[in-house]
C-alpha positions in Angstrom: 171.7 -75.4 -120.0 173.4 -73.2 -122.7 175.0 -71.0 -120.1 176.5 -73.7 -118.6 177.8 -74.9 -121.9 179.3 -71.4 -122.7 180.9 -71.7 -119.6 182.8 -74.8 -120.0 183.9 -73.6 -123.3 185.1 -70.4 -122.0 187.5 -72.9 -120.0 188.5 -74.8 -123.2 186.0 -77.7 -122.5 183.9 -79.2 -125.0 181.3 -81.6 -125.4 181.9 -85.0 -127.5 180.1 -85.4 -130.5 177.1 -88.0 -130.6 179.4 -90.2 -133.4 182.3 -90.2 -130.2 180.3 -91.3 -127.6 178.5 -94.1 -129.8 182.1 -95.4 -130.9 183.0 -95.4 -127.4 180.1 -97.1 -126.0 180.4 -99.8 -128.9 184.3 -100.2 -128.7 183.8 -100.5 -124.9 181.3 -103.2 -124.6 183.3 -105.4 -127.3 186.1 -104.6 -125.2 184.0 -106.0 -122.1 183.1 -109.2 -123.9 186.7 -109.6 -125.1 187.9 -109.3 -121.7 185.5 -111.8 -120.0 185.9 -114.4 -122.8 190.0 -114.0 -122.2 189.6 -114.6 -118.6 187.3 -117.2 -119.1 189.5 -119.1 -121.2 192.7 -118.0 -119.8 193.9 -116.2 -123.3 196.1 -113.5 -122.2 195.9 -111.5 -125.7 192.3 -111.6 -125.7 192.2 -110.2 -122.0 194.8 -107.4 -122.8 192.9 -106.4 -126.1 189.7 -106.3 -124.3 191.3 -103.9 -121.7 193.0 -102.0 -124.3 189.4 -101.4 -126.0 187.8 -100.1 -122.6 190.3 -98.1 -122.0 191.8 -96.1 -124.9 188.5 -93.8 -125.8 189.9 -92.3 -122.4 193.2 -91.3 -124.3 191.9 -90.3 -127.8 190.1 -87.1 -128.2 189.0 -86.9 -132.1 186.5 -89.1 -133.7 188.6 -90.4 -136.6 191.2 -91.6 -134.2 188.7 -93.4 -132.3 187.6 -95.3 -135.0 190.9 -95.9 -136.6 192.3 -97.4 -133.2 189.1 -99.3 -132.4 189.1 -100.9 -135.6 192.9 -101.7 -135.5 192.3 -103.3 -131.9 189.1 -105.4 -133.2 191.2 -106.3 -136.0 193.9 -107.8 -133.3 191.0 -109.6 -131.5 189.8 -111.2 -134.9 193.4 -112.1 -135.9 193.5 -113.7 -132.1 190.5 -116.1 -132.4 191.2 -119.7 -131.7 
């Protein structure tokens, strides 16, 4: 196992931290819920904020930025509530 990890590190790849994984899962689940609610109620902003919450972890590599963007998108959901 350690050999595989060191081989990946030699290629410039690294595993995400547990904090990153937890944040990606939590924000992804919030995004899934927002997407389903937005689709069911016909609310486009909620739907698209949900899509953004599900997809942005693939674009962000640092943990602090993951939480910053996730909290900003969640604030957008809170502001969009009806």
